[in-house]
C-alpha positions as CSV (number, residue, x, y, z in Angstrom):
1,M,129.4,98.2,56.0
2,F,126.1,97.2,54.4
3,N,123.7,98.5,51.6
4,L,119.8,98.3,51.9
5,D,118.9,99.6,48.8
6,K,117.9,96.2,47.8
7,D,115.4,96.4,50.5
8,D,113.9,99.9,50.1
9,S,111.1,98.6,48.6
10,R,110.1,96.4,51.2
11,L,110.9,98.7,53.9
12,S,108.5,101.2,51.9
13,D,105.8,98.7,52.5
14,L,106.4,98.2,56.0
15,S,106.3,101.9,56.5
16,E,103.1,102.3,54.8
17,T,101.3,99.5,56.6
18,E,98.8,100.6,59.5
19,K,99.7,97.9,62.1
20,P,103.1,97.6,63.7
21,A,105.7,95.4,61.9
22,S,105.9,91.8,62.9
23,I,109.0,89.5,62.6
24,K,107.5,87.9,59.7
25,D,107.9,91.7,58.1
26,I,111.0,92.3,59.1
27,A,111.9,88.6,57.7
28,R,110.6,89.4,54.8
29,A,112.1,92.8,54.0
30,A,115.5,91.3,54.8
31,N,115.1,88.5,53.1
32,V,116.1,85.8,55.9
33,S,114.4,83.3,57.8
34,H,111.8,83.9,61.1
35,S,114.4,82.2,63.6
36,T,117.2,84.6,62.0
37,V,115.4,87.9,62.9
38,S,114.6,86.3,66.4
39,R,117.9,85.1,66.6
40,A,119.6,88.6,65.6
41,L,117.0,91.0,67.9
42,R,118.7,89.2,70.9
43,N,122.2,89.9,69.8
44,S,122.8,85.7,68.8
45,P,126.4,84.8,68.0
46,L,124.5,82.2,65.3
47,V,124.2,85.5,63.2
48,S,126.9,87.6,61.4
49,R,127.1,90.9,62.9
50,E,126.6,92.4,59.1
51,T,123.3,90.4,59.0
52,T,122.4,91.4,62.8
53,E,123.0,95.3,61.7
54,R,120.9,95.0,58.8
55,I,117.9,93.2,60.3
56,K,118.1,95.8,63.2
57,T,118.4,98.7,61.1
58,I,114.9,97.3,59.2
59,A,113.2,96.6,62.8
60,L,114.1,100.3,63.6
61,Q,113.0,102.1,60.2
62,S,110.0,99.7,60.3
63,G,108.8,100.7,63.9
64,Y,109.1,97.3,65.2
65,R,108.2,96.7,68.9
66,V,108.6,93.9,70.9
67,S,105.6,92.5,72.0
68,A,105.3,92.1,75.8
69,V,103.2,89.0,75.5
70,A,105.5,87.4,73.1
71,R,108.3,88.2,75.1
72,S,106.6,86.8,78.5
73,L,105.9,83.4,76.6
74,A,109.7,83.6,75.6
75,T,110.9,84.1,79.0
76,S,108.3,83.2,81.4
77,K,108.5,86.6,82.6
78,T,105.9,89.0,82.4
79,R,108.2,91.9,83.9
80,T,105.3,93.2,86.2
81,I,105.0,93.6,89.8
82,G,101.2,93.6,91.0
83,V,100.8,96.3,94.2
84,V,97.7,95.8,96.5
85,V,97.0,98.7,99.0
86,T,94.2,99.5,100.9
87,S,92.5,102.5,99.5
88,V,93.9,104.2,96.1
89,R,92.3,107.7,98.3
90,D,95.1,107.5,100.9
91,P,97.5,110.3,100.4
92,F,100.1,108.0,101.6
93,V,99.8,105.0,99.4
94,A,99.9,107.6,96.4
95,E,103.0,108.6,97.7
96,V,104.6,105.1,98.5
97,V,103.3,104.0,94.9
98,T,104.9,106.8,93.3
99,G,108.2,105.1,94.5
100,I,107.3,101.8,93.5
101,E,106.5,103.1,89.5
102,N,109.5,105.2,89.5
103,M,111.6,102.5,90.2
104,A,109.8,99.9,88.2
105,I,110.2,101.9,85.6
106,N,113.6,102.8,85.8
107,H,113.9,98.8,85.0
108,G,111.6,98.2,82.8
109,Y,108.6,97.1,84.5
110,S,104.9,97.9,84.8
111,V,102.7,97.9,87.8
112,F,99.5,96.8,88.3
113,L,97.3,98.3,91.0
114,A,94.4,97.2,93.2
115,S,92.8,98.2,96.5
116,C,91.6,95.4,99.0
117,N,89.7,98.0,101.5
118,A,91.8,96.8,104.5
119,E,89.6,93.3,103.7
120,A,91.5,89.8,104.3
121,V,89.7,88.1,102.3
122,R,89.6,90.6,99.5
123,E,93.2,91.3,99.7
124,A,93.9,87.6,99.3
125,K,91.8,87.1,96.0
126,V,93.7,89.9,94.6
127,V,96.9,88.3,95.1
128,Q,95.3,85.6,94.1
129,S,94.2,87.1,90.8
130,F,97.9,88.5,90.5
131,E,99.3,84.9,90.7
132,E,97.2,84.3,87.8
133,R,98.2,87.2,85.8
134,R,101.8,85.8,86.4
135,V,103.4,89.0,87.6
136,D,106.8,88.6,88.7
137,G,106.6,89.9,92.2
138,I,104.4,91.6,94.6
139,I,103.9,94.5,97.0
140,V,101.4,94.4,99.5
141,M,101.1,97.6,101.7
142,D,99.4,97.3,105.2
143,S,99.3,93.4,104.8
144,R,96.5,91.4,106.1
145,V,97.4,88.3,104.1
146,G,100.9,88.1,105.6
147,S,99.9,87.0,108.7
148,L,96.6,85.2,107.8
149,Y,97.8,83.4,104.2
150,A,101.5,83.1,104.0
151,A,101.2,78.9,103.3
152,H,99.0,80.1,100.9
153,L,101.8,82.7,99.5
154,A,104.7,80.0,100.1
155,K,102.9,78.2,97.4
156,M,102.7,80.8,94.8
157,K,106.7,80.5,94.3
158,V,106.2,84.3,93.7
159,P,108.8,87.2,95.8
160,I,106.0,89.1,98.3
161,V,107.2,92.3,99.8
162,L,105.4,93.8,102.5
163,I,105.2,97.4,103.3
164,N,104.7,98.2,107.0
165,K,104.0,95.0,108.6
166,F,106.9,92.7,109.1
167,R,105.9,89.1,108.6
168,T,109.5,86.9,107.8
169,G,108.9,83.5,105.8
170,E,110.6,81.9,102.6
171,F,108.5,84.1,100.9
172,L,107.9,87.2,102.4
173,Y,110.1,90.2,102.8
174,S,109.3,93.7,104.7
175,V,110.0,97.3,104.2
176,A,108.7,99.1,107.3
177,I,109.4,102.4,109.5
178,D,110.4,101.8,112.7
179,N,107.0,102.3,114.5
180,L,108.3,101.9,118.1
181,T,110.9,104.1,117.8
182,A,109.3,106.9,116.4
183,S,106.1,106.8,118.5
184,R,108.2,106.7,121.4
185,D,110.1,109.8,120.1
186,A,107.2,111.5,119.6
187,T,105.2,111.2,123.0
188,A,108.9,111.6,124.5
189,Y,109.0,115.1,122.3
190,L,105.3,116.2,124.3
191,I,106.5,114.7,127.8
192,Q,109.4,117.1,127.5
193,L,107.2,120.2,126.8
194,G,105.9,119.3,130.1
195,H,102.7,117.3,129.3
196,T,101.4,114.7,131.7
197,R,98.1,113.8,130.5
198,I,99.1,112.4,127.1
199,A,96.0,110.6,124.6
200,Y,96.6,108.2,122.0
201,I,94.3,108.1,119.2
202,G,94.8,104.8,117.4
203,D,92.8,102.9,114.7
204,R,90.4,100.5,115.4
205,D,91.0,98.2,112.3
206,G,93.9,96.7,114.2
207,F,97.1,96.9,112.0
208,Q,100.1,96.0,113.3
209,S,101.3,99.5,112.6
210,D,99.0,100.5,115.2
211,T,100.0,98.4,117.6
212,D,103.6,99.1,117.4
213,R,102.7,103.0,117.5
214,F,100.7,102.2,120.7
215,G,103.4,100.5,122.3
216,G,105.7,103.5,121.5
217,Y,103.8,105.6,123.3
218,R,103.4,103.0,126.4
219,Q,107.3,103.1,126.7
220,A,107.6,106.9,126.5
221,L,105.0,106.7,129.6
222,E,106.7,104.8,131.3
223,H,109.8,105.8,130.6
224,A,108.8,108.8,132.0
225,D,107.1,107.5,135.1
226,I,103.8,108.6,133.9
227,P,100.9,106.3,135.0
228,F,99.2,104.9,132.1
229,Q,95.5,105.8,131.8
230,P,93.3,103.3,129.7
231,H,90.7,105.9,129.6
232,L,93.1,108.1,127.8
233,V,92.9,105.9,124.6
234,A,90.6,106.4,122.3
235,H,90.2,104.7,118.4
236,G,89.1,106.1,114.8
237,D,89.2,104.6,111.7
238,G,92.5,106.1,110.4
239,K,90.4,109.1,108.4
240,P,89.6,112.2,109.4
241,E,86.0,111.5,110.8
242,G,87.3,108.7,113.1
243,G,90.0,111.2,114.8
244,E,86.8,113.6,114.9
245,E,84.6,111.1,116.4
246,A,87.7,109.7,118.8
247,M,88.3,113.5,119.7
248,G,85.0,113.8,121.3
249,Q,85.0,111.2,123.3
250,L,88.3,112.2,125.0
251,L,86.7,116.4,125.5
252,K,83.7,114.6,127.5
253,L,86.4,113.4,130.1
254,P,86.5,115.4,133.5
255,E,89.7,116.1,133.1
256,R,90.8,116.2,129.4
257,P,94.2,115.7,127.9
258,T,96.5,118.4,126.9
259,G,98.4,116.4,124.3
260,I,97.1,114.3,121.5
261,F,99.1,111.6,119.7
262,C,97.5,110.3,116.6
263,F,98.0,107.1,115.1
264,N,98.2,109.1,111.5
265,D,97.6,112.7,110.2
266,M,94.5,111.9,108.8
267,S,93.1,111.0,112.1
268,A,95.1,114.5,113.1
269,L,93.4,116.0,110.7
270,G,90.1,115.4,112.6
271,V,90.8,116.3,115.7
272,L,91.6,120.1,114.6
273,R,88.4,120.2,113.5
274,A,86.7,118.6,116.3
275,L,89.1,121.3,118.8
276,R,87.9,124.0,116.5
277,T,84.4,122.9,116.7
278,H,84.5,122.9,120.4
279,N,86.4,126.2,120.2
280,V,89.5,124.7,122.0
281,R,93.1,126.3,121.0
282,V,96.0,124.5,119.7
283,P,98.4,124.6,121.1
284,E,97.5,126.9,123.4
285,D,95.0,124.5,125.3
286,I,95.9,120.8,123.8
287,S,99.1,119.8,121.3
288,I,98.8,117.6,118.6
289,V,101.1,115.7,117.2
290,G,100.7,113.5,113.8
291,F,102.1,110.6,112.1
292,D,103.0,110.4,108.3
293,D,103.5,113.8,107.5
294,L,101.8,113.9,104.6
295,F,101.5,116.5,101.9
296,F,99.0,118.6,103.7
297,A,100.6,118.7,107.1
298,P,102.3,122.3,106.8
299,Y,99.2,123.5,105.9
300,T,96.8,122.8,108.2
301,E,96.3,125.4,110.8
302,P,98.4,125.5,112.9
303,S,100.7,123.6,110.8
304,L,101.1,119.7,112.1
305,T,103.6,118.3,114.4
306,T,104.5,114.8,112.7
307,V,106.7,112.0,112.2
308,R,107.9,111.9,108.9
309,Q,108.1,108.5,107.0
310,P,110.5,108.4,104.1
311,K,107.2,107.0,101.6
312,E,108.9,107.0,98.6
313,H,112.0,105.6,99.7
314,M,110.0,102.9,101.1
315,G,108.7,102.2,98.0
316,R,111.6,102.0,96.3
317,L,113.2,99.9,98.6
318,A,110.6,97.3,98.6
319,T,110.6,97.1,94.5
320,E,114.2,97.1,94.8
321,I,113.8,93.6,97.0
322,V,111.7,92.5,94.5
323,L,114.0,93.0,91.8
324,K,116.9,91.7,93.4
325,L,114.9,88.3,94.7
326,L,113.9,88.1,90.9
327,S,117.5,88.0,89.8
328,G,118.9,86.0,92.5
329,T,121.0,88.3,94.2
330,S,120.6,87.7,98.2
331,C,119.2,90.7,100.2
332,E,118.0,91.3,103.8
333,Y,114.5,90.0,104.4
334,N,113.4,92.7,106.8
335,V,114.4,96.6,106.4
336,K,113.3,99.1,108.9
337,V,113.8,102.8,108.0
338,Q,113.7,105.6,110.7
339,G,111.3,107.8,111.0
340,E,112.0,111.9,111.5
341,L,110.2,114.0,114.0
342,V,109.1,117.0,112.5
343,V,108.0,120.2,114.8
344,R,105.6,122.5,114.1
345,E,103.2,125.0,115.2
346,S,100.8,122.2,116.4
347,T,102.5,121.6,119.6
348,A,103.9,123.3,123.0
349,P,103.7,123.5,126.1
350,P,100.7,122.7,128.5
351,P,98.5,125.6,129.8
352,R,99.8,126.2,133.2
353,E,96.2,125.7,134.4
354,D,94.5,123.0,133.2
355,P,91.2,124.6,131.1
356,H,87.5,123.6,132.3
357,L,85.4,121.3,130.0
358,I,83.7,123.7,127.0
């Protein structure tokens, strides 16, 4: 074993300094060159075991921490992942980002988060700014960039993983729920309850997830030989206000629907409010099904039947793909996860006789 007695005075000087110890400080305390310290901290075989242990002990006692900037300059890696979301206020986004952060932190990565407000141009600028910050990988939720800027992204040579939008390419990978199957099952459940006049409240912003969920709705109707009625389709903005507005339009129909399948739970919140305002009972008069199973779904009045997305799991999967790509490990281009229909109190068989307009 080695003896640190001769280094005690130098260590004392290090511990009393306000600034974190540097490699220069450790080299002075250990009476070795800067390069020897650097090699020892990297476990280089060029430095003897005894010297390496002595240098590491000095570094530990002096509170030395490897500079992330210095390490990135040396390795060309910043150990950061850029994450682009539509809005940080969306509770769906929050749960996915939790999964991303947990996986990233467990592997020694930091996360940069930015919102694009569902604007393609802004999203492209955010992604470009991440490239300029030299992030190692990028995760984009509900991407507009994937389809509009694929060529630009390929030039960046940065792994990009999309969540909830499929777009294959050399540097584009995806994690998404099987929207088509989940929406078909949700609509089929309403049909099994006896509903034939089922409305769809979608999102007018043109998300791929809306297209897929509408497709599942149409497939369920077709499979049950229920004619598709375009007037039973209304569009909001994916927020409660939009859902309330869309439901208001459907309530003006001569024959209003007895079942509503909503693009997401946020829209369903607005639908529930609109029905309360018009004294329409849920589920006695109209049944409601949402999509996402956000944290508030069990606490609405009545509690919301909805499709559960494994949100945190999707965030972890996207980060796992980024990490595999960075390590050179092969992985699937497009990963699909399955949704789960969670039946609660907002759905029931339709009324025996259709209620008149309020």
